[in-house]
N, CA, C and O atoms as CSV, one atom per row, in Angstrom:
chain,resi,resn,atom,element,x,y,z
A,1,MET,N,N,244.653,231.111,100.206
A,1,MET,CA,C,243.812,231.718,99.189
A,1,MET,C,C,242.632,230.782,98.926
A,1,MET,O,O,242.802,229.572,98.780
A,2,LEU,N,N,241.446,231.362,98.870
A,2,LEU,CA,C,240.225,230.618,98.562
A,2,LEU,C,C,239.779,230.949,97.146
A,2,LEU,O,O,239.986,232.064,96.669
A,3,ILE,N,N,239.178,229.999,96.487
A,3,ILE,CA,C,238.591,230.235,95.165
A,3,ILE,C,C,237.104,229.950,95.285
A,3,ILE,O,O,236.702,228.853,95.672
A,4,GLN,N,N,236.281,230.952,94.947
A,4,GLN,CA,C,234.840,230.812,95.072
A,4,GLN,C,C,234.171,231.030,93.722
A,4,GLN,O,O,234.483,231.982,93.006
A,5,LEU,N,N,233.248,230.136,93.383
A,5,LEU,CA,C,232.425,230.264,92.190
A,5,LEU,C,C,231.117,230.901,92.641
A,5,LEU,O,O,230.407,230.341,93.476
A,6,VAL,N,N,230.797,232.078,92.087
A,6,VAL,CA,C,229.626,232.827,92.560
A,6,VAL,C,C,228.762,233.289,91.387
A,6,VAL,O,O,229.223,233.361,90.248
A,7,ALA,N,N,227.508,233.599,91.688
A,7,ALA,CA,C,226.580,234.138,90.692
A,7,ALA,C,C,227.053,235.512,90.234
A,7,ALA,O,O,227.783,236.192,90.954
A,8,THR,N,N,226.641,235.916,89.049
A,8,THR,CA,C,227.053,237.205,88.486
A,8,THR,C,C,226.735,238.362,89.427
A,8,THR,O,O,227.585,239.226,89.640
A,9,GLU,N,N,225.545,238.397,89.985
A,9,GLU,CA,C,225.173,239.494,90.883
A,9,GLU,C,C,226.075,239.521,92.117
A,9,GLU,O,O,226.451,240.593,92.589
A,10,THR,N,N,226.416,238.357,92.630
A,10,THR,CA,C,227.328,238.291,93.776
A,10,THR,C,C,228.709,238.794,93.375
A,10,THR,O,O,229.347,239.522,94.135
A,11,ALA,N,N,229.175,238.415,92.189
A,11,ALA,CA,C,230.466,238.923,91.701
A,11,ALA,C,C,230.431,240.438,91.590
A,11,ALA,O,O,231.398,241.104,91.960
A,12,HIS,N,N,229.329,240.998,91.085
A,12,HIS,CA,C,229.212,242.458,90.992
A,12,HIS,C,C,229.263,243.094,92.374
A,12,HIS,O,O,229.895,244.136,92.548
A,13,GLN,N,N,228.609,242.489,93.356
A,13,GLN,CA,C,228.602,243.041,94.713
A,13,GLN,C,C,229.989,242.997,95.338
A,13,GLN,O,O,230.400,243.948,96.003
A,14,ILE,N,N,230.708,241.910,95.133
A,14,ILE,CA,C,232.028,241.746,95.749
A,14,ILE,C,C,233.113,242.488,94.973
A,14,ILE,O,O,233.950,243.171,95.564
A,15,CYS,N,N,233.095,242.351,93.635
A,15,CYS,CA,C,234.163,242.885,92.788
A,15,CYS,C,C,233.895,244.309,92.305
A,15,CYS,O,O,234.819,245.025,91.920
A,16,GLY,N,N,232.651,244.704,92.329
A,16,GLY,CA,C,232.281,245.968,91.704
A,16,GLY,C,C,231.829,245.696,90.281
A,16,GLY,O,O,232.016,244.602,89.748
A,17,ASN,N,N,231.233,246.709,89.682
A,17,ASN,CA,C,230.715,246.544,88.323
A,17,ASN,C,C,230.958,247.809,87.509
A,17,ASN,O,O,230.115,248.211,86.707
A,18,ALA,N,N,232.102,248.428,87.717
A,18,ALA,CA,C,232.418,249.683,87.036
A,18,ALA,C,C,232.402,249.536,85.514
A,18,ALA,O,O,232.015,250.469,84.810
A,19,LEU,N,N,232.814,248.381,85.001
A,19,LEU,CA,C,232.851,248.164,83.554
A,19,LEU,C,C,231.515,247.658,83.010
A,19,LEU,O,O,231.333,247.565,81.796
A,20,GLU,N,N,230.587,247.332,83.901
A,20,GLU,CA,C,229.280,246.798,83.525
A,20,GLU,C,C,229.413,245.571,82.622
A,20,GLU,O,O,228.713,245.443,81.617
A,21,MET,N,N,230.329,244.668,83.003
A,21,MET,CA,C,230.577,243.433,82.272
A,21,MET,C,C,230.718,242.298,83.268
A,21,MET,O,O,230.940,242.532,84.456
A,22,GLU,N,N,230.592,241.082,82.794
A,22,GLU,CA,C,230.774,239.912,83.648
A,22,GLU,C,C,232.262,239.663,83.847
A,22,GLU,O,O,232.948,239.179,82.947
A,23,THR,N,N,232.752,239.999,85.032
A,23,THR,CA,C,234.165,239.803,85.324
A,23,THR,C,C,234.328,239.077,86.652
A,23,THR,O,O,233.377,238.930,87.419
A,24,SER,N,N,235.533,238.634,86.902
A,24,SER,CA,C,235.919,237.997,88.151
A,24,SER,C,C,236.964,238.885,88.807
A,24,SER,O,O,237.378,239.884,88.219
A,25,CYS,N,N,237.401,238.539,90.025
A,25,CYS,CA,C,238.385,239.399,90.684
A,25,CYS,C,C,239.100,238.646,91.795
A,25,CYS,O,O,238.752,237.514,92.132
A,26,TYR,N,N,240.109,239.307,92.355
A,26,TYR,CA,C,240.795,238.836,93.552
A,26,TYR,C,C,240.574,239.878,94.635
A,26,TYR,O,O,240.750,241.074,94.405
A,27,ILE,N,N,240.185,239.415,95.824
A,27,ILE,CA,C,239.982,240.280,96.978
A,27,ILE,C,C,240.952,239.821,98.064
A,27,ILE,O,O,240.935,238.656,98.462
A,28,SER,N,N,241.796,240.735,98.542
A,28,SER,CA,C,242.736,240.350,99.595
A,28,SER,C,C,241.989,240.138,100.906
A,28,SER,O,O,240.866,240.612,101.076
A,29,GLY,N,N,242.624,239.418,101.832
A,29,GLY,CA,C,242.026,239.174,103.140
A,29,GLY,C,C,241.742,240.495,103.843
A,29,GLY,O,O,242.572,241.404,103.814
A,30,GLN,N,N,240.595,240.607,104.462
A,30,GLN,CA,C,240.190,241.852,105.101
A,30,GLN,C,C,240.703,241.965,106.533
A,30,GLN,O,O,240.857,243.075,107.041
A,31,ALA,N,N,240.965,240.866,107.177
A,31,ALA,CA,C,241.450,240.872,108.555
A,31,ALA,C,C,242.761,240.103,108.625
A,31,ALA,O,O,243.068,239.298,107.746
A,32,ALA,N,N,243.526,240.358,109.673
A,32,ALA,CA,C,244.804,239.671,109.851
A,32,ALA,C,C,244.591,238.163,109.848
A,32,ALA,O,O,243.738,237.649,110.572
A,33,GLY,N,N,245.356,237.467,109.046
A,33,GLY,CA,C,245.267,236.020,108.964
A,33,GLY,C,C,244.166,235.492,108.060
A,33,GLY,O,O,244.094,234.289,107.813
A,34,GLU,N,N,243.315,236.367,107.568
A,34,GLU,CA,C,242.232,235.929,106.684
A,34,GLU,C,C,242.792,235.748,105.274
A,34,GLU,O,O,243.511,236.617,104.780
A,35,PRO,N,N,242.470,234.629,104.621
A,35,PRO,CA,C,243.007,234.420,103.266
A,35,PRO,C,C,242.340,235.330,102.239
A,35,PRO,O,O,241.206,235.772,102.422
A,36,GLY,N,N,243.059,235.598,101.169
A,36,GLY,CA,C,242.463,236.304,100.045
A,36,GLY,C,C,241.501,235.386,99.324
A,36,GLY,O,O,241.519,234.171,99.517
A,37,ARG,N,N,240.650,235.986,98.478
A,37,ARG,CA,C,239.652,235.185,97.759
A,37,ARG,C,C,239.681,235.511,96.267
A,37,ARG,O,O,239.684,236.678,95.874
A,38,VAL,N,N,239.703,234.476,95.457
A,38,VAL,CA,C,239.498,234.607,94.023
A,38,VAL,C,C,237.998,234.424,93.817
A,38,VAL,O,O,237.439,233.384,94.164
A,39,ILE,N,N,237.358,235.430,93.256
A,39,ILE,CA,C,235.928,235.395,92.992
A,39,ILE,C,C,235.753,235.097,91.510
A,39,ILE,O,O,236.113,235.915,90.664
A,40,VAL,N,N,235.203,233.932,91.193
A,40,VAL,CA,C,235.004,233.507,89.810
A,40,VAL,C,C,233.525,233.652,89.462
A,40,VAL,O,O,232.661,233.061,90.111
A,41,ASN,N,N,233.252,234.435,88.445
A,41,ASN,CA,C,231.884,234.666,87.987
A,41,ASN,C,C,231.373,233.398,87.298
A,41,ASN,O,O,231.948,232.956,86.304
A,42,ASN,N,N,230.306,232.821,87.822
A,42,ASN,CA,C,229.762,231.571,87.291
A,42,ASN,C,C,229.363,231.671,85.818
A,42,ASN,O,O,229.520,230.707,85.069
A,43,ALA,N,N,228.850,232.824,85.402
A,43,ALA,CA,C,228.464,232.974,83.993
A,43,ALA,C,C,229.681,232.814,83.084
A,43,ALA,O,O,229.595,232.154,82.048
A,44,ARG,N,N,230.807,233.407,83.460
A,44,ARG,CA,C,232.035,233.265,82.666
A,44,ARG,C,C,232.556,231.840,82.734
A,44,ARG,O,O,233.005,231.291,81.728
A,45,TRP,N,N,232.498,231.238,83.918
A,45,TRP,CA,C,232.961,229.860,84.081
A,45,TRP,C,C,232.159,228.917,83.185
A,45,TRP,O,O,232.715,227.993,82.591
A,46,SER,N,N,230.861,229.154,83.095
A,46,SER,CA,C,229.973,228.277,82.318
A,46,SER,C,C,230.048,228.518,80.822
A,46,SER,O,O,230.025,227.567,80.041
A,47,ARG,N,N,230.139,229.794,80.405
A,47,ARG,CA,C,230.084,230.139,78.983
A,47,ARG,C,C,231.421,230.494,78.364
A,47,ARG,O,O,231.577,230.404,77.147
A,48,GLY,N,N,232.379,230.891,79.168
A,48,GLY,CA,C,233.647,231.358,78.623
A,48,GLY,C,C,233.513,232.744,78.050
A,48,GLY,O,O,232.718,233.550,78.533
A,49,THR,N,N,234.283,233.026,77.026
A,49,THR,CA,C,234.280,234.340,76.390
A,49,THR,C,C,234.618,234.195,74.917
A,49,THR,O,O,235.289,233.243,74.518
A,50,VAL,N,N,234.160,235.125,74.124
A,50,VAL,CA,C,234.376,235.087,72.676
A,50,VAL,C,C,235.861,235.043,72.330
A,50,VAL,O,O,236.253,234.380,71.369
A,51,ALA,N,N,236.685,235.740,73.102
A,51,ALA,CA,C,238.118,235.813,72.799
A,51,ALA,C,C,238.783,234.440,72.744
A,51,ALA,O,O,239.779,234.271,72.041
A,52,PHE,N,N,238.250,233.458,73.472
A,52,PHE,CA,C,238.851,232.128,73.507
A,52,PHE,C,C,238.270,231.185,72.463
A,52,PHE,O,O,238.574,229.992,72.471
A,53,GLN,N,N,237.452,231.695,71.582
A,53,GLN,CA,C,236.954,230.966,70.418
A,53,GLN,C,C,236.380,229.589,70.772
A,53,GLN,O,O,236.614,228.609,70.066
A,54,GLY,N,N,235.627,229.530,71.872
A,54,GLY,CA,C,234.956,228.289,72.229
A,54,GLY,C,C,235.780,227.293,73.008
A,54,GLY,O,O,235.271,226.221,73.336
A,55,ASP,N,N,237.037,227.594,73.324
A,55,ASP,CA,C,237.871,226.671,74.097
A,55,ASP,C,C,237.642,226.937,75.586
A,55,ASP,O,O,238.411,227.657,76.222
A,56,LEU,N,N,236.583,226.353,76.128
A,56,LEU,CA,C,236.174,226.603,77.508
A,56,LEU,C,C,237.232,226.145,78.504
A,56,LEU,O,O,237.451,226.817,79.513
A,57,GLY,N,N,237.884,225.031,78.250
A,57,GLY,CA,C,238.923,224.545,79.162
A,57,GLY,C,C,240.082,225.519,79.273
A,57,GLY,O,O,240.544,225.809,80.377
A,58,LEU,N,N,240.560,226.030,78.139
A,58,LEU,CA,C,241.660,226.990,78.153
A,58,LEU,C,C,241.228,228.277,78.834
A,58,LEU,O,O,242.006,228.877,79.576
A,59,TYR,N,N,239.994,228.707,78.590
A,59,TYR,CA,C,239.514,229.923,79.247
A,59,TYR,C,C,239.471,229.745,80.765
A,59,TYR,O,O,239.866,230.646,81.503
A,60,ARG,N,N,239.000,228.606,81.229
A,60,ARG,CA,C,238.947,228.370,82.675
A,60,ARG,C,C,240.347,228.369,83.287
A,60,ARG,O,O,240.546,228.881,84.389
A,61,GLN,N,N,241.315,227.794,82.572
A,61,GLN,CA,C,242.703,227.834,83.048
A,61,GLN,C,C,243.165,229.279,83.157
A,61,GLN,O,O,243.762,229.674,84.159
A,62,TYR,N,N,242.888,230.067,82.120
A,62,TYR,CA,C,243.253,231.480,82.146
A,62,TYR,C,C,242.610,232.188,83.340
A,62,TYR,O,O,243.287,232.881,84.099
A,63,LEU,N,N,241.302,232.007,83.496
A,63,LEU,CA,C,240.546,232.719,84.520
A,63,LEU,C,C,241.135,232.496,85.910
A,63,LEU,O,O,241.361,233.455,86.649
A,64,VAL,N,N,241.383,231.249,86.268
A,64,VAL,CA,C,241.953,230.949,87.578
A,64,VAL,C,C,243.388,231.456,87.666
A,64,VAL,O,O,243.752,232.089,88.657
A,65,ASN,N,N,244.211,231.192,86.654
A,65,ASN,CA,C,245.605,231.627,86.693
A,65,ASN,C,C,245.727,233.153,86.765
A,65,ASN,O,O,246.586,233.663,87.484
A,66,HIS,N,N,244.896,233.879,86.043
A,66,HIS,CA,C,244.941,235.341,86.049
A,66,HIS,C,C,244.596,235.886,87.442
A,66,HIS,O,O,245.331,236.708,87.990
A,67,GLU,N,N,243.481,235.427,88.008
A,67,GLU,CA,C,243.062,235.950,89.317
A,67,GLU,C,C,243.996,235.507,90.440
A,67,GLU,O,O,244.265,236.286,91.354
A,68,VAL,N,N,244.494,234.269,90.390
A,68,VAL,CA,C,245.484,233.831,91.374
A,68,VAL,C,C,246.756,234.663,91.202
A,68,VAL,O,O,247.426,234.975,92.187
A,69,GLY,N,N,247.093,235.021,89.972
A,69,GLY,CA,C,248.239,235.909,89.736
A,69,GLY,C,C,248.103,237.204,90.512
A,69,GLY,O,O,249.069,237.668,91.118
A,70,HIS,N,N,246.909,237.797,90.502
A,70,HIS,CA,C,246.693,238.998,91.316
A,70,HIS,C,C,246.959,238.678,92.788
A,70,HIS,O,O,247.600,239.459,93.491
A,71,GLY,N,N,246.467,237.536,93.248
A,71,GLY,CA,C,246.665,237.145,94.641
A,71,GLY,C,C,248.118,236.920,95.007
A,71,GLY,O,O,248.507,237.111,96.159
A,72,LEU,N,N,248.925,236.514,94.033
A,72,LEU,CA,C,250.354,236.291,94.267
A,72,LEU,C,C,251.168,237.577,94.180
A,72,LEU,O,O,252.381,237.564,94.391
A,73,GLY,N,N,250.504,238.680,93.870
A,73,GLY,CA,C,251.200,239.964,93.849
A,73,GLY,C,C,251.380,240.593,92.486
A,73,GLY,O,O,251.987,241.658,92.378
A,74,TYR,N,N,250.870,239.967,91.448
A,74,TYR,CA,C,250.955,240.553,90.109
A,74,TYR,C,C,249.733,241.453,89.898
A,74,TYR,O,O,248.776,241.084,89.217
A,75,ALA,N,N,249.793,242.630,90.494
A,75,ALA,CA,C,248.639,243.533,90.470
A,75,ALA,C,C,248.425,244.153,89.097
A,75,ALA,O,O,247.285,244.346,88.675
A,76,ALA,N,N,249.501,244.462,88.403
A,76,ALA,CA,C,249.398,245.175,87.127
A,76,ALA,C,C,248.966,244.253,85.999
A,76,ALA,O,O,249.412,243.110,85.905
A,77,HIS,N,N,248.098,244.766,85.151
A,77,HIS,CA,C,247.730,244.044,83.941
A,77,HIS,C,C,248.826,244.227,82.906
A,77,HIS,O,O,249.644,245.141,83.011
A,78,GLU,N,N,248.840,243.354,81.907
A,78,GLU,CA,C,249.865,243.347,80.857
A,78,GLU,C,C,249.220,243.539,79.493
A,78,GLU,O,O,248.210,242.898,79.200
A,79,PRO,N,N,249.775,244.401,78.654
A,79,PRO,CA,C,249.275,244.514,77.282
A,79,PRO,C,C,249.856,243.414,76.401
A,79,PRO,O,O,250.815,242.739,76.777
A,80,CYS,N,N,249.270,243.249,75.240
A,80,CYS,CA,C,249.823,242.365,74.213
A,80,CYS,C,C,251.103,243.023,73.720
A,80,CYS,O,O,251.078,244.171,73.276
A,81,SER,N,N,252.219,242.309,73.793
A,81,SER,CA,C,253.490,242.929,73.400
A,81,SER,C,C,253.935,242.554,71.990
A,81,SER,O,O,254.704,243.285,71.367
A,82,VAL,N,N,253.453,241.413,71.481
A,82,VAL,CA,C,253.844,240.947,70.156
A,82,VAL,C,C,252.579,240.655,69.360
A,82,VAL,O,O,251.823,239.748,69.709
A,83,ASP,N,N,252.344,241.407,68.303
A,83,ASP,CA,C,251.146,241.196,67.499
A,83,ASP,C,C,251.107,239.753,66.995
A,83,ASP,O,O,252.044,239.289,66.346
A,84,GLY,N,N,250.022,239.053,67.298
A,84,GLY,CA,C,249.878,237.657,66.901
A,84,GLY,C,C,250.519,236.679,67.859
A,84,GLY,O,O,250.370,235.467,67.697
A,85,GLY,N,N,251.237,237.185,68.864
A,85,GLY,CA,C,251.888,236.318,69.841
A,85,GLY,C,C,250.910,235.834,70.905
A,85,GLY,O,O,249.719,236.142,70.862
A,86,ILE,N,N,251.424,235.089,71.837
A,86,ILE,CA,C,250.622,234.553,72.927
A,86,ILE,C,C,250.377,235.653,73.951
A,86,ILE,O,O,251.302,236.365,74.341
A,87,ALA,N,N,249.127,235.788,74.385
A,87,ALA,CA,C,248.776,236.820,75.362
A,87,ALA,C,C,249.436,236.531,76.709
A,87,ALA,O,O,249.512,235.375,77.126
A,88,PRO,N,N,249.913,237.573,77.392
A,88,PRO,CA,C,250.415,237.356,78.752
A,88,PRO,C,C,249.244,236.997,79.669
A,88,PRO,O,O,248.129,237.475,79.461
A,89,ILE,N,N,249.482,236.175,80.662
A,89,ILE,CA,C,248.412,235.731,81.553
A,89,ILE,C,C,247.767,236.910,82.274
A,89,ILE,O,O,246.593,236.832,82.639
A,90,MET,N,N,248.500,237.994,82.488
A,90,MET,CA,C,247.942,239.133,83.211
A,90,MET,C,C,247.276,240.149,82.273
A,90,MET,O,O,246.941,241.254,82.700
A,91,MET,N,N,247.086,239.788,81.023
A,91,MET,CA,C,246.261,240.592,80.115
A,91,MET,C,C,244.799,240.297,80.436
A,91,MET,O,O,244.472,239.165,80.791
A,92,GLN,N,N,243.924,241.271,80.321
A,92,GLN,CA,C,242.504,241.058,80.594
A,92,GLN,C,C,241.842,240.349,79.416
A,92,GLN,O,O,241.048,240.939,78.684
A,93,GLN,N,N,242.183,239.078,79.249
A,93,GLN,CA,C,241.728,238.309,78.099
A,93,GLN,C,C,240.228,238.028,78.116
A,93,GLN,O,O,239.648,237.719,77.075
A,94,THR,N,N,239.597,238.131,79.272
A,94,THR,CA,C,238.141,237.955,79.331
A,94,THR,C,C,237.462,239.000,78.464
A,94,THR,O,O,236.464,238.708,77.805
A,95,LEU,N,N,237.990,240.211,78.459
A,95,LEU,CA,C,237.352,241.320,77.765
A,95,LEU,C,C,237.756,241.406,76.301
A,95,LEU,O,O,236.925,241.724,75.450
A,96,SER,N,N,239.021,241.129,75.993
A,96,SER,CA,C,239.505,241.199,74.616
A,96,SER,C,C,240.955,240.734,74.552
A,96,SER,O,O,241.641,240.656,75.571
A,97,LEU,N,N,241.405,240.431,73.354
A,97,LEU,CA,C,242.814,240.125,73.108
A,97,LEU,C,C,243.490,241.261,72.339
A,97,LEU,O,O,244.649,241.147,71.940
A,98,SER,N,N,242.757,242.351,72.138
A,98,SER,CA,C,243.235,243.508,71.380
A,98,SER,C,C,243.562,244.670,72.322
A,98,SER,O,O,242.713,245.095,73.106
A,99,ASN,N,N,244.785,245.178,72.242
A,99,ASN,CA,C,245.149,246.350,73.039
A,99,ASN,C,C,244.216,247.518,72.750
A,99,ASN,O,O,243.788,248.218,73.669
A,100,ASP,N,N,243.900,247.728,71.479
A,100,ASP,CA,C,243.035,248.853,71.105
A,100,ASP,C,C,241.667,248.744,71.768
A,100,ASP,O,O,241.160,249.722,72.317
A,101,GLU,N,N,241.069,247.556,71.718
A,101,GLU,CA,C,239.742,247.377,72.311
A,101,GLU,C,C,239.798,247.514,73.827
A,101,GLU,O,O,238.908,248.121,74.421
A,102,LEU,N,N,240.836,246.956,74.468
A,102,LEU,CA,C,240.968,247.091,75.911
A,102,LEU,C,C,241.167,248.550,76.311
A,102,LEU,O,O,240.680,248.983,77.356
A,103,HIS,N,N,241.877,249.304,75.485
A,103,HIS,CA,C,242.037,250.744,75.742
A,103,HIS,C,C,240.692,251.459,75.660
A,103,HIS,O,O,240.400,252.329,76.479
A,104,ARG,N,N,239.870,251.094,74.670
A,104,ARG,CA,C,238.538,251.709,74.551
A,104,ARG,C,C,237.657,251.377,75.758
A,104,ARG,O,O,236.886,252.221,76.214
A,105,ILE,N,N,237.769,250.155,76.273
A,105,ILE,CA,C,236.976,249.752,77.437
A,105,ILE,C,C,237.402,250.542,78.671
A,105,ILE,O,O,236.554,251.006,79.433
A,106,ASP,N,N,238.707,250.696,78.871
A,106,ASP,CA,C,239.212,251.425,80.034
A,106,ASP,C,C,240.502,252.155,79.664
A,106,ASP,O,O,241.585,251.573,79.738
A,107,PRO,N,N,240.394,253.432,79.263
A,107,PRO,CA,C,241.577,254.186,78.854
A,107,PRO,C,C,242.583,254.432,79.975
A,107,PRO,O,O,243.710,254.849,79.706
A,108,ASN,N,N,242.200,254.182,81.217
A,108,ASN,CA,C,243.111,254.372,82.347
A,108,ASN,C,C,243.964,253.143,82.627
A,108,ASN,O,O,244.824,253.175,83.507
A,109,GLU,N,N,243.738,252.065,81.894
A,109,GLU,CA,C,244.522,250.849,82.060
A,109,GLU,C,C,245.814,250.946,81.250
A,109,GLU,O,O,246.103,251.992,80.670
A,110,VAL,N,N,246.587,249.870,81.206
A,110,VAL,CA,C,247.924,249.851,80.600
A,110,VAL,C,C,247.942,249.624,79.092
A,110,VAL,O,O,249.016,249.552,78.495
A,111,TYR,N,N,246.782,249.512,78.474
A,111,TYR,CA,C,246.734,249.082,77.085
A,111,TYR,C,C,246.895,250.245,76.119
A,111,TYR,O,O,246.082,251.169,76.125
A,112,PRO,N,N,247.947,250.212,75.278
A,112,PRO,CA,C,248.150,251.275,74.285
A,112,PRO,C,C,247.271,251.046,73.055
A,112,PRO,O,O,246.781,249.939,72.830
A,113,THR,N,N,247.084,252.068,72.285
A,113,THR,CA,C,246.382,251.924,71.004
A,113,THR,C,C,247.455,251.730,69.934
A,113,THR,O,O,247.870,252.679,69.268
A,114,ASP,N,N,247.889,250.485,69.785
A,114,ASP,CA,C,249.005,250.178,68.895
A,114,ASP,C,C,248.672,249.120,67.847
A,114,ASP,O,O,249.549,248.698,67.092
A,115,GLY,N,N,247.402,248.686,67.795
A,115,GLY,CA,C,246.985,247.705,66.800
A,115,GLY,C,C,247.362,246.272,67.102
A,115,GLY,O,O,247.053,245.386,66.305
A,116,LYS,N,N,248.021,246.005,68.225
A,116,LYS,CA,C,248.449,244.638,68.530
A,116,LYS,C,C,247.291,243.815,69.079
A,116,LYS,O,O,246.477,244.289,69.872
A,117,LYS,N,N,247.248,242.561,68.626
A,117,LYS,CA,C,246.249,241.604,69.095
A,117,LYS,C,C,246.959,240.279,69.323
A,117,LYS,O,O,247.719,239.817,68.471
A,118,CYS,N,N,246.708,239.674,70.473
A,118,CYS,CA,C,247.362,238.416,70.847
A,118,CYS,C,C,246.439,237.217,70.659
A,118,CYS,O,O,245.237,237.368,70.439
A,119,ALA,N,N,247.016,236.041,70.748
A,119,ALA,CA,C,246.272,234.782,70.757
A,119,ALA,C,C,245.953,234.435,72.204
A,119,ALA,O,O,246.722,234.786,73.099
A,120,PRO,N,N,244.827,233.749,72.457
A,120,PRO,CA,C,244.468,233.410,73.836
A,120,PRO,C,C,245.487,232.491,74.488
A,120,PRO,O,O,246.143,231.691,73.820
A,121,ASN,N,N,245.610,232.618,75.809
A,121,ASN,CA,C,246.578,231.843,76.567
A,121,ASN,C,C,246.059,231.629,77.985
A,121,ASN,O,O,245.577,232.573,78.611
A,122,GLY,N,N,246.147,230.429,78.489
A,122,GLY,CA,C,245.696,230.133,79.837
A,122,GLY,C,C,246.797,229.915,80.855
A,122,GLY,O,O,246.509,229.630,82.018
A,123,TRP,N,N,248.051,230.043,80.447
A,123,TRP,CA,C,249.155,229.678,81.330
A,123,TRP,C,C,250.125,230.829,81.548
A,123,TRP,O,O,250.377,231.600,80.623
A,124,PRO,N,N,250.684,230.963,82.767
A,124,PRO,CA,C,251.651,232.034,83.034
A,124,PRO,C,C,252.888,231.952,82.140
A,124,PRO,O,O,253.349,232.976,81.635
A,125,PHE,N,N,253.427,230.762,81.940
A,125,PHE,CA,C,254.612,230.590,81.108
A,125,PHE,C,C,254.362,229.432,80.145
A,125,PHE,O,O,254.860,228.327,80.362
A,126,PRO,N,N,253.592,229.680,79.081
A,126,PRO,CA,C,253.183,228.588,78.192
A,126,PRO,C,C,254.323,227.928,77.435
A,126,PRO,O,O,254.179,226.796,76.973
A,127,LEU,N,N,255.443,228.606,77.300
A,127,LEU,CA,C,256.560,228.039,76.544
A,127,LEU,C,C,257.656,227.501,77.451
A,127,LEU,O,O,258.695,227.056,76.962
A,128,GLY,N,N,257.443,227.534,78.770
A,128,GLY,CA,C,258.421,227.016,79.718
A,128,GLY,C,C,258.848,228.062,80.722
A,128,GLY,O,O,258.461,229.225,80.608
A,129,PRO,N,N,259.649,227.665,81.716
A,129,PRO,CA,C,260.004,228.558,82.813
A,129,PRO,C,C,260.828,229.782,82.396
A,129,PRO,O,O,260.841,230.782,83.113
A,130,GLN,N,N,261.501,229.723,81.274
A,130,GLN,CA,C,262.299,230.868,80.822
A,130,GLN,C,C,261.529,231.778,79.871
A,130,GLN,O,O,262.098,232.724,79.326
A,131,ASP,N,N,260.253,231.507,79.669
A,131,ASP,CA,C,259.412,232.238,78.717
A,131,ASP,C,C,259.219,233.687,79.137
A,131,ASP,O,O,258.562,233.956,80.142
A,132,ARG,N,N,259.772,234.606,78.394
A,132,ARG,CA,C,259.560,236.028,78.641
A,132,ARG,C,C,258.656,236.613,77.560
A,132,ARG,O,O,258.160,237.730,77.708
A,133,ALA,N,N,258.438,235.874,76.478
A,133,ALA,CA,C,257.612,236.402,75.388
A,133,ALA,C,C,256.161,236.572,75.822
A,133,ALA,O,O,255.511,237.532,75.408
A,134,ALA,N,N,255.638,235.672,76.641
A,134,ALA,CA,C,254.253,235.740,77.060
A,134,ALA,C,C,254.067,236.613,78.292
A,134,ALA,O,O,252.935,236.974,78.614
A,135,ALA,N,N,255.124,236.959,78.978
A,135,ALA,CA,C,255.028,237.778,80.180
A,135,ALA,C,C,256.210,238.737,80.236
A,135,ALA,O,O,257.070,238.602,81.107
A,136,PRO,N,N,256.268,239.703,79.322
A,136,PRO,CA,C,257.479,240.510,79.155
A,136,PRO,C,C,257.881,241.360,80.346
A,136,PRO,O,O,259.073,241.612,80.520
A,137,THR,N,N,256.954,241.817,81.176
A,137,THR,CA,C,257.361,242.675,82.282
A,137,THR,C,C,257.168,242.038,83.643
A,137,THR,O,O,257.486,242.654,84.660
A,138,GLN,N,N,256.654,240.821,83.686
A,138,GLN,CA,C,256.492,240.166,84.984
A,138,GLN,C,C,257.849,239.627,85.425
A,138,GLN,O,O,258.546,238.957,84.663
A,139,LYS,N,N,258.198,239.922,86.627
A,139,LYS,CA,C,259.462,239.423,87.193
A,139,LYS,C,C,259.171,238.180,88.027
A,139,LYS,O,O,258.175,238.121,88.748
A,140,ALA,N,N,260.040,237.204,87.921
A,140,ALA,CA,C,259.873,236.003,88.727
A,140,ALA,C,C,259.929,236.379,90.197
A,140,ALA,O,O,260.707,237.248,90.591
A,141,ARG,N,N,259.121,235.740,90.996
A,141,ARG,CA,C,259.086,236.042,92.438
A,141,ARG,C,C,259.692,234.901,93.211
A,141,ARG,O,O,259.761,234.955,94.439
C-alpha cells in the first residue's frame, strides 16, 4: 500500500468529487500486483478539520488510519453508536462527528438521524485491543 499526499484538484481527479468537499480516499491496485493507494488531500493534511477542534496531530492520525482501514478491507463506514462517546475510526470524521449531519451530507450512507454525536478519535482501538465501544461492528481480521 502506498500513501500519497496530493493537491486538492488531484484528489478530486483520483477520488472523485461527488460531495464537493475536500476529502481523501483509498484506491485499490488497478493491475495484478499493483499496490493500493491512500490518497491524502494536502489541504486537509495542512489545515485539518473543524470536527477535530484544532488538534491537527490527532486529525492526521485519523486521516491515515481511516483510509488505510479501507485498504485493509473495512469498506463500510461506521456511525456514532454512543452519544458523546469516541467516534469509530471508520466514521467519516473529516465531514462531521454528528450522525444527523452526515446523513444530511449523504442520505445513502450508514448514518441514521438519531441525534448522536461522537468525540473525535484518531485510532482504530483507542481503549485497547478489546475495545468494541469505538468500533462496534468492525470484526477483527
